[in-house]
MIZAKOL-351039 format. One record per atom (N, C-alpha, C, O): x, y, z. Coordinates in pm, whole numbers, padded with zeros to 5 digits, always signed. Example, Ala and Ser with C-alpha at 12.3 -4.5 7.8 and 13.67 -1.06 7.14 Angstrom:
2
+01319-00569+00780+01230-00450+00780+01320-00330+00780+01424-00332+00846+01285-00225+00708+01367-00106+00714+01290+00003+00787+01341+00114+00804
# end
This chain:
379
+00095-00089-00009+00010+00004+00006+00078+00147+00000+00157+00182+00088+00050+00214-00090+00141+00339-00105+00099+00414+00031-00013+00423+00081+00226+00466+00076+00222+00584+00160+00216+00735+00119+00240+00831+00191+00188+00735+00017+00232+00886-00046+00135+00960+00012+00030+00897+00029+00135+01107+00060+00034+01182+00081-00021+01140+00246-00122+01187+00299+00068+01047+00305+00013+01013+00446+00093+01035+00568+00085+00976+00676+00192+01156+00522+00275+01188+00637+00208+01249+00777+00116+01331+00765+00239+01222+00870+00202+01254+01033+00277+01290+01083+00384+01230+01091+00253+01417+01146+00351+01480+01239+00266+01553+01351+00143+01548+01354+00347+01624+01447+00307+01701+01564+00171+01782+01517+00066+01791+01581+00200+01835+01394+00096+01933+01365-00027+01895+01342-00116+01980+01329-00054+01748+01332-00175+01687+01299-00223+01651+01443-00331+01592+01441-00182+01666+01538-00222+01615+01672-00309+01732+01765-00251+01834+01803-00434+01710+01791-00507+01806+01832-00525+01765+02005-00573+01656+02039-00482+01863+02096-00473+01802+02247-00614+01862+02273-00637+01975+02229-00690+01807+02329-00804+01843+02411-00780+01847+02561-00732+01751+02619-00821+01983+02636-00800+01949+02785-00904+02004+02851-00974+02070+02774-00938+02004+02952-01043+02059+03055-01167+02026+03004-01182+01919+02945-01285+02132+03024-01419+02103+02990-01444+02076+02834-01538+02011+02790-01344+02136+02758-01346+02077+02598-01344+01952+02603-01443+01900+02553-01238+01853+02663-01222+01736+02651-01325+01655+02703-01346+01541+02661-01396+01710+02800-01503+01634+02877-01615+01632+02781-01674+01527+02757-01647+01749+02722-01763+01776+02625-01742+01685+02493-01835+01629+02435-01620+01681+02459-01623+01609+02319-01608+01465+02351-01642+01394+02256-01562+01391+02470-01580+01268+02491-01664+01221+02618-01611+01138+02692-01775+01262+02644-01851+01250+02764-01860+01119+02811-01869+01098+02932-01859+01010+02712-01865+00878+02758-01726+00825+02848-01741+00734+02931-01617+00877+02830-01527+00859+02899-01508+00889+03030-01418+00831+03091-01586+00979+03091-01610+01037+03186-01742+01012+03302-01745+01035+03423-01845+00955+03209-01954+00938+03276-02014+00794+03234-02109+00745+03294-01959+00740+03141-01983+00603+03102-02082+00590+02994-02079+00491+02920-02180+00696+02978-02291+00687+02872-02347+00818+02848-02339+00901+02940-02400+00848+02745-02474+00974+02713-02632+00935+02708-02715+01014+02662-02661+00829+02751-02800+00787+02790-02839+00804+02944-02776+00889+03008-02922+00740+02999-02965+00759+03117-02861+00717+03225-02848+00787+03325-02782+00595+03204-02688+00569+03307-02616+00709+03304-02630+00771+03410-02550+00764+03217-02448+00901+03246-02528+00971+03317-02485+00990+03431-02643+01024+03290-02741+01100+03408-02717+01092+03551-02682+01172+03638-02753+00942+03541-02740+00893+03711-02601+00906+03762-02580+00907+03884-02497+00915+03664-02371+00924+03719-02350+01064+03754-02329+01091+03872-02352+01148+03675-02384+01314+03727-02462+01322+03845-02398+01387+03928-02597+01276+03900-02644+01300+04009-02538+01241+04129-02515+01292+04238-02491+01136+04080-02399+01037+04193-02285+01129+04222-02253+01132+04341-02232+01187+04159-02116+01278+04164-02153+01407+04271-02088+01435+04371-02273+01475+04224-02313+01552+04328-02346+01517+04464-02305+01577+04563-02423+01416+04466-02464+01331+04585-02347+01292+04691-02347+01312+04813-02241+01225+04607-02114+01188+04657-02073+01300+04751-02038+01265+04864-02073+01427+04722-01991+01547+04796-02086+01557+04912-02043+01554+05027-02233+01571+04882-02313+01595+04986-02312+01501+05121-02308+01544+05236-02317+01362+05081-02302+01243+05150-02172+01250+05248-02179+01219+05367-02082+01282+05200-01955+01303+05261-01935+01417+05362-01845+01409+05446-02018+01525+05357-02047+01626+05438-02133+01583+05570-02138+01643+05678-02196+01468+05535-02257+01404+05637-02186+01318+05732-02207+01308+05853-02083+01244+05649-02024+01155+05714-01911+01208+05790-01875+01153+05894-01857+01307+05745-01747+01393+05800-01819+01482+05932-01758+01565+05999-01907+01457+05944-01995+01541+06054-02009+01669+06053-02014+01734+06157-02017+01728+05916-02049+01864+05890-02208+01882+05844-02257+01993+05826-02262+01791+05832-02408+01800+05774-02481+01690+05870-02423+01617+05951-02605+01693+05846-02714+01584+05914-02788+01507+05812-02815+01388+05827-02819+01577+05709-02873+01513+05605-02863+01556+05444-02792+01654+05421-02922+01498+05340-02909+01513+05224-03054+01506+05147-03133+01412+05149-03066+01618+05086-03214+01634+05039-03177+01616+04853-03096+01695+04803-03226+01538+04791-03196+01530+04626-03375+01549+04578-03471+01487+04625-03374+01639+04486-03483+01672+04426-03480+01665+04269-03387+01722+04212-03568+01604+04200-03587+01597+04042-03697+01705+04022-03815+01687+04054-03645+01830+03960-03723+01915+03962-03814+01917+03819-03774+01864+03715-03934+01983+03832-04013+01962+03707-03963+02046+03585-04037+02035+03487-03874+02110+03571-03788+02149+03462-03696+02076+03407-03659+02104+03293-03644+01973+03472-03573+01867+03422-03436+01894+03484-03337+01835+03439-03425+01989+03593-03298+01986+03665-03301+01916+03809-03404+01884+03869-03167+01897+03856-03179+01819+03970-03099+01892+04095-02988+01941+04077-03150+01895+04193-03116+01983+04313-03044+01920+04430-03128+01846+04480-02959+01914+04482-02880+01835+04567-02857+01963+04689-02804+02073+04672-02913+01910+04809-02911+02031+04923-02848+01938+05032-02884+01821+05040-02745+01995+05126-02716+01934+05253-02737+02045+05377-02725+02162+05343-02761+02025+05483-02773+02115+05570-02662+02110+05668-02677+02091+05789-02524+02131+05595-02399+02170+05643-02392+02270+05722-02480+02356+05720-02277+02279+05814-02230+02401+05876-02115+02481+05796-02096+02602+05806-02050+02404+05725-01932+02480+05649-01972+02591+05583-02069+02590+05508-01903+02693+05606-01941+02815+05541-01834+02918+05524-01719+02886+05554-01861+03047+05475-01757+03138+05448-01678+03129+05307-01673+03035+05228-01628+03236+05302-01541+03248+05165-01460+03145+05118-01449+03113+05000-01384+03078+05244-01280+02970+05205-01354+02848+05160-01306+02784+05066-01475+02805+05221-01558+02710+05186-01583+02725+05033-01545+02636+04958-01650+02843+04982-01687+02874+04861-01599+02845+04752-01619+02789+04644-01474+02906+04818-01344+02878+04708-01294+02740+04694-01246+02694+04590-01311+02670+04821-01262+02518+04813-01404+02471+04699-01375+02418+04591-01500+02487+04721-01634+02420+04615-01606+02486+04481-01630+02414+04385-01557+02617+04454-01539+02671+04304-01439+02577+04251-01454+02525+04141-01330+02551+04333-01200+02465+04277-01271+02351+04218-01262+02318+04100-01354+02281+04324-01383+02147+04253-01474+02163+04113-01476+02090+04014-01542+02272+04135-01629+02293+04005-01567+02309+03874-01623+02274+03770-01440+02365+03878-01369+02435+03781-01227+02402+03752-01152+02452+03668-01202+02286+03859-01061+02208+03839-01101+02074+03815-01197+02013+03862-00983+02024+03707-01019+01875+03652-00932+01774+03741-00821+01735+03705-00996+01735+03866-00927+01625+03949-00978+01507+03945-01060+01472+04030-00942+01434+03856-01007+01281+03846-00939+01198+03973-00822+01161+03980-01017+01184+04047-01010+01091+04190-01018+00941+04130-01042+00900+04016-00988+00874+04253-00998+00716+04238-01139+00678+04267-01174+00568+04225-01225+00748+04330-01342+00736+04398-01334+00655+04503-01441+00639+04561-01232+00594+04549-01216+00529+04684-01086+00600+04752-00968+00578+04722-01138+00694+04856-01061+00808+04908-01074+00773+05071-01069+00873+05144-01090+00642+05138-01080+00617+05259-01195+00563+05336-01310+00578+05295-01172+00511+05431-01271+00446+05499-01388+00536+05568-01496+00490+05604-01353+00652+05579-01426+00749+05638-01535+00824+05501-01622+00908+05525-01512+00784+05397-01584+00849+05291-01668+00727+05218-01619+00615+05212-01786+00755+05169-01889+00671+05098-01864+00715+04936-01840+00830+04900-01871+00625+04866-01848+00634+04706-01988+00600+04651-02047+00492+04658-02032+00719+04593-02172+00703+04537-02187+00668+04383-02284+00605+04340-02092+00710+04312-02067+00697+04171-01961+00601+04132-01860+00587+04200-01985+00530+04015-01857+00433+03995-01706+00475+03978-01607+00414+04017-01715+00603+03906-01581+00659+03850-01508+00759+03930-01387+00774+03919-01598+00840+04028-01519+00950+04096-01450+01060+04024-01343+01105+04067-01503+01103+03922-01473+01215+03820-01477+01345+03896-01390+01430+03878-01576+01361+03981-01576+01506+04055-01680+01581+03984-01739+01554+03879-01690+01705+04082-01785+01820+04022-01759+01857+03901-01851+01872+03821-01625+01879+03865-01605+01942+03722-01663+01898+03602-01697+01965+03504-01671+01747+03626-01737+01691+03500-01885+01714+03500-01947+01722+03394-01931+01722+03594-02092+01750+03621-02112+01889+03558-02196+01910+03471-02040+01970+03602-02035+02128+03577-02033+02141+03412-02124+02200+03354-01916+02078+03338-01913+02081+03234-02026+02004+03117-02038+02027+02997-02081+01930+03182-02184+01846+03104-02314+01872+03147-02405+01790+03140-02324+01982+03190-02459+02084+03234-02504+02188+03124-02418+02236+03050-02604+02217+03114-02621+02343+03047-02628+02451+03127-02605+02561+03078-02663+02436+03269-02640+02547+03367-02622+02465+03484-02663+02352+03509-02546+02552+03557-02557+02501+03706-02505+02602+03828-02409+02680+03831-02581+02577+03903-02581+02678+04042-02522+02632+04168-02547+02517+04206-02446+02710+04240-02401+02658+04377-02411+02784+04470-02355+02893+04463-02499+02731+04561-02529+02825+04662-02513+02797+04804-02548+02690+04853-02449+02917+04887-02410+02890+05041-02469+03004+05107-02526+03099+05054-02452+02986+05213-02493+03097+05301-02427+03228+05273-02492+03326+05308-02330+03246+05226-02282+03382+05181-02230+03421+05061-02180+03530+05032-02250+03300+04975-02162+03315+04858-02294+03260+04736-02407+03228+04773-02255+03258+04611-02321+03220+04512-02249+03203+04383-02184+03300+04344-02251+03085+04302-02212+03077+04169-02280+03020+04077-02352+02928+04117-02282+03052+03924-02373+03016+03848-02279+02985+03727-02183+03060+03708-02301+02877+03643-02248+02841+03547-02288+02795+03410-02391+02732+03430-02265+02794+03301-02332+02762+03179-02208+02663+03099-02107+02716+03052-02228+02539+03094-02181+02463+03035-02000+02461+03069-01909+02440+02989-01993+02493+03221-01877+02478+03290-01808+02621+03279-01697+02640+03328-01876+02718+03214-01818+02846+03207-01900+02934+03307-02022+02940+03294-01833+03003+03408-01877+03082+03522-01968+03205+03445-01918+03261+03347-02088+03241+03487-02180+03356+03451-02147+03457+03551-02151+03424+03670-02113+03578+03517-02095+03687+03594-02160+03807+03523-02144+03844+03407-02239+03860+03625-02270+03810+03772-02374+03703+03765-02426+03688+03654-02416+03627+03862-02499+03517+03854-02645+03578+03811-02690+03681+03862-02707+03511+03723-02827+03563+03700-02943+03544+03754-03038+03623+03748-02937+03379+03842-03039+03372+03931-02974+03285+04053-03044+03245+04146-02845+03261+04044-02834+03205+04188-02815+03320+04307-02767+03432+04286-02855+03280+04420-02866+03374+04530-02821+03289+04653-02851+03172+04680-02740+03379+04724-02691+03328+04875-02822+03280+04945-02928+03342+04957-02790+03145+04992-02883+03081+05076-02891+03161+05212-02799+03221+05268-03028+03147+05256-03051+03216+05400-03015+03119+05490-02973+03155+05600-03027+02973+05457-03020+02891+05571-02898+02840+05551-02825+02883+05461-02854+02718+05652-02711+02646+05638-02728+02545+05517-02829+02497+05466-02559+02525+05482-02563+02431+05422-02539+02487+05245-02529+02602+05203-02534+02378+05182-02479+02390+05037-02607+02331+04955-02669+02231+04992-02634+02397+04853-02738+02360+04721-02664+02363+04601-02615+02469+04561-02652+02262+04544-02623+02238+04406-02728+02225+04298-02801+02126+04308-02748+02313+04191-02872+02253+04144-02817+02243+03977-02749+02334+03929-02850+02139+03909-02803+02136+03757-02879+02095+03667-02971+02020+03699-02862+02131+03534-02964+02078+03431-02894+02008+03330-02857+02075+03233-02871+01896+03331-02806+01793+03246-02822+01853+03071-02929+01877+03015-02708+01863+03021-02714+01952+02876-02778+01838+02762-02724+01730+02736-02897+01886+02706-02966+01814+02592-02869+01796+02491-02883+01699+02417-02763+01879+02473-02694+01873+02330-02576+01763+02356-02490+01737+02271-02581+01710+02465-02459+01587+02503-02567+01481+02527-02545+01375+02468-02671+01486+02595-02727+01329+02655-02872+01321+02544-02942+01415+02507-02882+01198+02516-02974+01157+02462-03119+01157+02528-03224+01162+02463-03109+01152+02659-03226+01189+02729-03188+01269+02864-03073+01262+02907-03258+01324+02910-03235+01400+03035-03343+01394+03154-03373+01480+03237-03387+01273+03133-03516+01184+03227-03437+01111+03340-03386+01001+03316-03426+01166+03457-03364+01042+03555-03474+00966+03611-03590+01003+03633-03413+00843+03631-03519+00745+03691-03524+00765+03842-03424+00755+03913-03663+00797+03894-03692+00787+04029-03641+00672+04079-03559+00676+04170-03691+00542+04019-03676+00437+04107-03531+00376+04104-03500+00296+04192-03432+00415+03997-03316+00379+04000-03244+00448+04109-03149+00397+04168-03293+00564+04134-03201+00678+04236-03233+00615+04349-03144+00583+04427-03366+00589+04374-03426+00545+04497-03329+00436+04566-03266+00442+04671-03340+00348+04480-03276+00205+04513-03137+00258+04556-03109+00239+04674-03065+00308+04494-02925+00361+04512-02902+00422+04668-02818+00386+04750-03006+00529+04679-02990+00608+04804-03017+00518+04913-02951+00528+05016-03117+00424+04898-03182+00350+05009-03056+00269+05023-03019+00277+05140-02974+00193+04949-02863+00123+04958-02745+00203+05059-02689+00158+05159-02732+00320+05002-02634+00399+05080-02677+00431+05231-02590+00417+05317-02798+00470+05265-02844+00480+05393-02831+00345+05482-02809+00356+05603-02844+00222+05424-02821+00102+05480-02674+00094+05526-02636+00063+05639-02602+00124+05427-02440+00104+05438-02399+00204+05535-02307+00167+05609-02446+00324+05555-02380+00431+05633-02482+00455+05742-02573+00531+05709-02487+00404+05870-02590+00408+05971-02576+00546+06015-02467+00577+06062-02681+00649+06006-02696+00770+06050-02714+00860+05934-02751+00976+05949-02693+00815+05835-02707+00889+05711-02884+00901+05690-02957+00803+05684-02924+01018+05682-03051+01064+05641-03073+01103+05489-03024+01212+05458-03134+01037+05394-03108+01103+05263-03269+01103+05187-03335+01000+05191-03314+01207+05130-03433+01177+05087-03439+01227+04941-03358+01306+04890-03548+01170+04878-03568+01202+04720-03699+01245+04697-03796+01195+04753-03705+01336+04616-03835+01406+04603-03841+01444+04439-03760+01518+04384-03947+01382+04378-03972+01382+04233-04101+01476+04210-04215+01435+04232-04071+01610+04161-04164+01717+04104-04233+01691+03966-04321+01761+03917-04186+01595+03919-04236+01581+03778-04354+01518+03765-04436+01585+03702-04392+01414+03803-04520+01359+03798-04660+01463+03774-04698+01542+03861-04706+01452+03681-04837+01517+03660-04982+01524+03768-05066+01613+03787-04966+01389+03824-05071+01339+03928-04976+01411+04076-05033+01401+04185-04903+01447+04074-04845+01501+04240-04703+01456+04242-04652+01371+04170-04645+01532+04341-04508+01497+04391-04507+01385+04470-04601+01362+04546-04402+01302+04460-04388+01162+04505-04240+01196+04592-04161+01283+04556-04223+01115+04702-04105+01145+04802-04081+01014+04885-04166+00941+04934-03949+01004+04888-03930+00894+04993-03806+00959+05073-03736+01051+05031-03793+00887+05210-03663+00919+05305-03642+00810+05331-03723+00718+05332-03513+00805+05358-03426+00675+05404-03338+00726+05511-03271+00830+05517-03353+00624+05599-03289+00624+05729-03294+00495+05813-03399+00445+05852-03158+00443+05839-03195+00297+05894-03068+00266+06016-02953+00230+05992-03119+00289+06128-03044+00314+06264-02982+00190+06276-02884+00196+06350-03010+00050+06217-02945-00054+06262-02861-00086+06131-02840-00207+06121-02813-00022+06040-02749-00036+05938-02760-00151+05844-02863-00164+05777-02653-00243+05832-02675-00357+05763-02778-00463+05820-02848-00538+05752-02774-00457+05922-02904-00552+06000-03036-00535+05948-03115-00624+05916-03055-00394+05941-03188-00365+05872-03167-00397+05715-03272-00418+05653-03050-00403+05644-03022-00424+05503-03064-00570+05513-03154-00603+05436-03013-00669+05596-03051-00809+05575-03185-00834+05591-03240-00913+05514-03256-00771+05694-03397-00784+05720-03491-00734+05606-03604-00782+05595-03445-00636+05522-03502-00600+05426-03476-00687+05291-03568-00695+05210-03370-00743+05269-03355-00856+05157-03446-00987+05203-03495-01051+05109-03466-01021+05304-03538-01117+05343-03680-01077+05331-03744-01158+05263-03733-01003+05366-03883-00942+05347-03908-00930+05184-04016-00970+05139-03824-00882+05110-03846-00866+04984-03853-01038+04921-03938-01067+04837-03767-01128+04968-03756-01246+04910-03888-01311+04966-03939-01400+04898-03946-01275+05084-04092-01352+05101-04062-01479+05210-04156-01531+05269-03930-01523+05230-03917-01639+05294-03924-01643+05414-03912-01538+05476-03945-01764+05484-03974-01774+05636-03811-01757+05691-03719-01817+05634-03794-01687+05782-03676-01634+05857-03674-01678+06001-03775-01679+06071-03542-01718+06044-03498-01703+06179-03517-01546+06239-03462-01451+06185-03583-01536+06333-03614-01401+06401-03499-01310+06410-03515-01190+06386-03384-01357+06443-03260-01287+06488-03188-01254+06369-03152-01342+06291-03160-01112+06346-03017-01107+06260-02900-01085+06328-02903-00994+06411-02798-01147+06312-02669-01139+06381-02580-01027+06317-02571-01010+06196-02506-00944+06426-02442-00841+06344-02307-00860+06423-02290-00897+06539-02221-00827+06333-02068-00819+06360-01988-00693+06320-01981-00665+06200-01933-00622+06404-01853-00486+06368-01724-00512+06436-01707-00578+06539-01642-00457+06369-01514-00452+06433-01419-00372+06344-01418-00378+06222-01336-00293+06423-01205-00214+06356-01091-00301+06354-01057-00360+06456-01025-00316+06239-00898-00410+06256-00766-00349+06177-00764-00344+06054-00666-00307+06253-00588-00218+06206-00476-00304+06070-00410-00256+05978-00499-00445+06116-00408-00515+06014-00474-00479+05862-00400-00455+05766-00595-00477+05852-00672-00453+05712-00674-00273+05701-00703-00212+05598-00647-00229+05791-00639-00089+05770-00804-00053+05738-00836-00002+05630-00879-00077+05817-01036-00044+05788-01120-00112+05905-01076-00161+06008-01242-00103+05866-01362-00149+05963-01455-00253+05883-01456-00258+05760-01523-00326+05959-01636-00404+05882-01738-00434+05947-01730-00473+06063-01859-00421+05880-01984-00432+05953-02059-00553+05882-02062-00540+05760-02103-00637+05919-02129-00772+05877-02272-00811+05933-02279-00806+06056-02384-00848+05870-02516-00904+05920-02531-00990+05870-02481-00990+05757-02607-01123+05914-02632-01251+05856-02745-01302+05939-02757-01272+06057-02838-01388+05867-02949-01465+05931-02990-01591+05817-03016-01591+05696-02983-01683+05909-03021-01825+05819-03185-01810+05801-03265-01800+05894-03217-01811+05659-03354-01767+05606-03432-01908+05551-03554-01928+05542-03335-01986+05523-03399-02121+05429-03416-02097+05289-03453-02185+05211-03388-01978+05257-03394-01954+05108-03265-01998+05040-03179-02062+05101-03251-01957+04891-03114-01990+04852-03023-01857+04902-03067-01744+04924-02880-01902+04913-02787-01820+04971-02779-01671+04904-02755-01666+04783-02799-01544+04980-02804-01428+04935-02687-01348+05006-02705-01296+05116-02574-01339+04945-02454-01273+05037-02412-01177+04948-02370-01207+04836-02423-01037+04998-02386-00910+04919-02255-00889+04987-02216-00923+05098-02187-00813+04872-02052-00752+04956-02034-00602+04904-02082-00561+04798-01972-00540+04978-01962-00384+04951-01808-00345+05020-01756-00378+05126-01770-00272+04925-01629-00194+04971-01651-00047+04961-01668+00011+04854-01649+00016+05091-01671+00190+05080-01809+00226+05016-01843+00323+04947-01874+00126+05057-02031+00172+04996-02070+00125+04848-02186+00138+04807-01977+00074+04775-01979+00017+04626-01985-00119+04669-01921-00175+04758-02094-00175+04574-02122-00306+04545-01981-00387+04477-01907-00344+04389-01973-00501+04541-01852-00573+04458-01912-00716+04433-01911-00816+04503-01972-00686+04288-02059-00818+04219-02016-00940+04228-02088-01039+04237-01847-00941+04226-01800-01076+04188-01711-01110+04339-01613-01183+04352-01770-01044+04427-01680-01085+04593-01571-01034+04606-01545-00917+04577-01495-01114+04649-01365-01075+04673-01309-01147+04832-01373-01238+04885-01203-01100+04886-01155-01138+04987-01244-01123+05134-01244-01201+05230-01312-01007+05118-01414-00971+05204-01497-01088+05224-01488-01157+05325-01583-01112+05123-01690-01223+05088-01612-01364+05120-01672-01443+05193-01497-01396+05076-01439-01512+05106-01390-01523+05259-01385-01634+05314-01361-01425+05314-01336-01437+05481-01469-01451+05547-01474-01525+05645-01565-01396+05512-01702-01433+05573-01750-01577+05565-01784-01639+05666-01752-01630+05441-01762-01779+05425-01702-01840+05501-01758-01927+05568-01552-01809+05517-01456-01912+05583-01512-01912+05722-01550-02021+05766-01525-01794+05804-01568-01768+05921-01700-01859+05966-01699-01932+06066-01800-01846+05888-01928-01916+05885-01908-02072+05885-01960-02142+05972-01836-02119+05790-01786-02255+05789-01723-02323+05910-01745-02436+05953-01609-02192+05973-01536-02258+06051-01615-02292+06204-01590-02384+06281-01720-02182+06218-01766-02152+06350-01895-02272+06350-01944-02320+06452-01927-02299+06234-02065-02392+06212-02009-02553+06245-02060-02626+06331-01910-02585+06169-01817-02705+06152-01769-02746+06301-01787-02861+06342-01713-02655+06375-01683-02662+06509-01772-02669+06602-01741-02741+06697-01874-02617+06605-01980-02639+06688-02060-02778+06676-02101-02845+06771-02076-02811+06528-02133-02940+06503-02042-03046+06546-02094-03143+06602-01904-03045+06527-01810-03145+06570-01803-03155+06722-01770-03263+06772-01833-03045+06803-01805-03077+06922-01934-03149+07007-01924-03207+07115-02060-03128+06928-02181-03177+06989-02205-03320+06898-02319-03364+06900-02121-03380+06834-02164-03492+06778-02251-03484+06667-02313-03586+06636-02265-03392+06609-02371-03392+06502-02318-03451+06374-02404-03497+06299-02160-03461+06325-02155-03514+06195-01991-03537+06241-01928-03483+06332-01951-03632+06149-01829-03637+06184-01728-03549+06093-01777-03473+06008-01586-03557+06110-01497-03452+06056-01490-03487+05929-01494-03385+05860-01479-03607+05848-01480-03625+05725-01613-03596+05648-01616-03574+05527-01733-03598+05734-01861-03559+05656-01873-03408+05677-01924-03347+05583-01837-03342+05774-01800-03188+05772-01716-03117+05676-01758-03008+05637-01605-03159+05630-01527-03144+05553-01552-03156+05417-01485-03090+05337-01667-03256+05369-01716-03276+05237-01817-03182+05226-01837-03147+05110-01883-03134+05306-02008-03035+05288-01985-02901+05341-02086-02834+05364-01864-02847+05366-01830-02733+05413-01900-02621+05305-01973-02528+05341-01867-02647+05186-01929-02526+05092-02059-02503+05099-02105-02391+05076-02136-02608+05131-02292-02578+05146-02345-02534+05265-02464-02503+05272-02256-02526+05377-02290-02464+05501-02351-02331+05485-02436-02294+05566-02318-02264+05396-02351-02104+05398-02496-02097+05293-02544-01990+05253-02539-02204+05266-02684-02221+05198-02790-02186+05281-02784-02244+05389-02877-02117+05267-02984-02068+05346-02954-01949+05430-03016-01922+05533-02848-01874+05379-02792-01749+05441-02827-01643+05366-02812-01641+05244-02884-01532+05446-02895-01403+05362-02800-01308+05462-02821-01291+05582-02685-01246+05378-02574-01188+05462-02549-01062+05375-02559-01058+05253-02517-00964+05456-02440-00822+05385-02294-00807+05460-02282-00807+05582-02202-00796+05384-02057-00783+05415-01994-00643+05357-01971-00617+05239-01970-00557+05471-01951-00426+05398-01816-00429+05484-01808-00470+05600-01727-00387+05417-01623-00320+05467-01553-00184+05398-01553-00156+05279-01490-00107+05513-01451+00027+05435-01310+00045+05483-01287+00045+05604-01215+00060+05393-01070+00037+05407-01005+00182+05338-01057+00246+05247-00903+00206+05392-00805+00305+05360-00748+00280+05224-00729+00378+05152-00721+00173+05187-00650+00152+05034-00707+00032+04982-00633-00067+04978-00821+00022+04943-00863-00099+04869-00803-00133+04737-00785-00051+04648-00775-00247+04730-00724-00286+04595-00827-00394+04525-00888-00474+04596-00842-00393+04399-00898-00461+04331-00850-00516+04215-00767-00457+04146-00906-00653+04180-00847-00747+04077-00934-00702+03965-01050-00744+03955-00873-00603+03864-00932-00541+03764-00979-00431+03751-00969-00363+03853-01041-00370+03644-01064-00226+03634-01228-00188+03657-01269-00072+03653-01295-00279+03675-01444-00272+03702-01480-00254+03861-01587-00212+03904-01358-00298+03945-01378-00287+04113-01495-00359+04136-01578-00313+04214-01513-00465+04082-01596-00570+04127-01566-00671+04223-01655-00728+04286-01427-00701+04240-01354-00813+04295-01248-00760+04390-01135-00728+04352-01296-00751+04534-01155-00704+04624-01054-00798+04625-01070-00919+04637-00953-00740+04614-00826-00819+04634-00727-00805+04747-00616-00858+04744-00781-00718+04867-00688-00700+04973-00629-00834+05044-00715-00875+05122-00550-00891+05045-00522-01035+05107-00562-01024+05270-00628-01115+05320-00521-00917+05345-00535-00905+05466-00659-00919+05516-00686-00982+05618-00741-00856+05442-00900-00854+05485-00957-01006+05489-01039-01027+05578-00928-01105+05413-00982-01237+05426-00956-01287+05562-01043-01348+05624-00845-01264+05608-00800-01334+05764-00898-01259+05877-00943-01305+05982-00912-01145+05824-00950-01036+05953-01125-01061+05945-01193-01045+06047-01169-01089+05852-01316-01094+05854-01356-01236+05873-01471-01256+05912-01279-01335+05851-01292-01468+05907-01283-01472+06057-01372-01522+06126-01172-01415+06108-01152-01437+06253-01279-01364+06323-01330-01413+06424-01334-01227+06257-01440-01168+06356-01572-01262+06339-01636-01284+06441-01608-01309+06234-01722-01380+06226-01722-01503+06289-01822-01547+06346-01605-01569+06282-01594-01692+06365-01610-01681+06489-01703-01742+06543-01526-01603+06559-01549-01544+06694-01679-01484+06757-01731-01495+06868-01704-01430+06665-01854-01364+06697-01972-01482+06685-02061-01480+06770-01975-01580+06585-02070-01657+06611-02021-01769+06706-02106-01842+06755-01926-01783+06729-01908-01888+06836-01955-01849+06974-02004-01933+07050-01938-01702+07011-02022-01660+07100-02150-01655+07125-02212-01681+07228-02198-01607+06988-02354-01605+06976-02414-01744+06997-02523-01748+07054-02352-01867+06957-02395-01998+06961-02410-02019+07107-02515-02064+07153-02290-01980+07195-02300-02008+07342-02401-01945+07420-02446-01986+07527-02433-01837+07353-02555-01732+07428-02661-01787+07388-02756-01769+07464-02683-01847+07296-02816-01877+07224-02808-02030+07177-02787-02065+07061-02826-02111+07279-02782-02254+07271-02911-02320+07197-02888-02420+07130-03040-02275+07204-03172-02336+07141-03149-02294+06980-03151-02367+06881-03133-02185+06989-03131-02125+06842-03029-02204+06761-03049-02261+06653-02905-02196+06837-02779-02257+06771-02811-02383+06740-02791-02417+06623-02866-02480+06832-02867-02616+06796-02951-02643+06672-02932-02734+06591-03063-02536+06669-03176-02548+06560-03099-02537+06406-03095-02618+06314-03040-02402+06420-02973-02367+06317-02885-02476+06243-02901-02526+06131-02772-02501+06356-02641-02588+06315-02726-02712+06257-02725-02723+06134-02796-02800+06326-02857-02921+06312-02897-02895+06179-02843-02951+06083-03007-02797+06164-03089-02805+06041-02980-02786+05913-02999-02844+05805-02879-02709+05934-02812-02679+05823-02678-02805+05790-02650-02843+05676-02626-02842+05886-02538-02922+05887-02612-03084+05835-02566-03156+05746-02703-03104+05896-02743-03236+05874-02808-03231+05723-02801-03337+05661-02858-03142+05669-02902-03111+05540-02794-03119+05443-02802-03175+05334-02710-03068+05482-02549-03062+05396-02505-03195+05378-02473-03244+05270-02503-03269+05522-02447-03384+05507-02525-03514+05420-02475-03595+05342-02666-03498+05464-02736-03589+05360-02736-03579+05231-02774-03679+05169-02695-03465+05157-02694-03450+05025-02546-03499+04991-02508-03495+04874-02475-03539+05079-02336-03613+05025-02367-03774+05014-02278-03851+04976
# end
């Protein structure tokens, strides 16, 4: 093939930076120009507000799907003043792509962690309002002076944005999808109060509020209720901070008689493929149950070893770990790889179940006898 006329040099390279790069290739930053990308924009703004709550600077987060297609995210935080406004302005105007996993004391709402800058660049309009400051932007460029943004009279920060119809194929967010994600966040971050209001329906406003004082225990109870299966009345909870894994764990489980439902999370993000935290949980349950059964002569050691993998059948469980430095196997962050986490979770679950069995002998005998006997018989 002739290469005549195909010379290529530096003059042919176009470098896109900042908002121009985001608007030119939006899918690289929010994954899609369809509804999934819209939800990612919402997640990035909610991420900031939720972490204000977790840091103790706010108490609640309110998300509103406005009738004109905009989304408003407000927190009731106490952070204020020019320096706070300047910090938020920097987030809105500086391209600082983060990992999305910034330590155990923060929750991750969106999958990529690209920050408010991308939201600003992909919005036809965005306003940010605090107690003594206000900013307005059009497609990432500041409007001077603000045409509509006004300093808030109350506490906290309010960010409102309108996804750009020039970028997205639809600007209609799903109430159901967002509600489910916010409910999950409230389960995984005990003390978080988050509401979602939809002003768009012609038949009237609809709203939900999520707050779960018992955290992942409430999560397990909800999963069982949704499945509609008969359950043992008590949800067993395990909480521990372990410096060996540089993080904390919150685990809840209940034997329900249904097929196993074990859900893993790292820094509030679901790990659909599991990982060392889920493996450690399984190890701990198997160790505690087989030890109890062997000590009481419910089955022989060879029988227990042969059916070990089936002992977790009938369990509903949530395994949530929050780590300073999570390590994932693969780019999708679906599989946790931190080796120390497995042993730490196994130890915590095994020890807690051992103590729970001793304190609840009748329930322990029923649960262990039923599950070990069923598993052994299947062999």
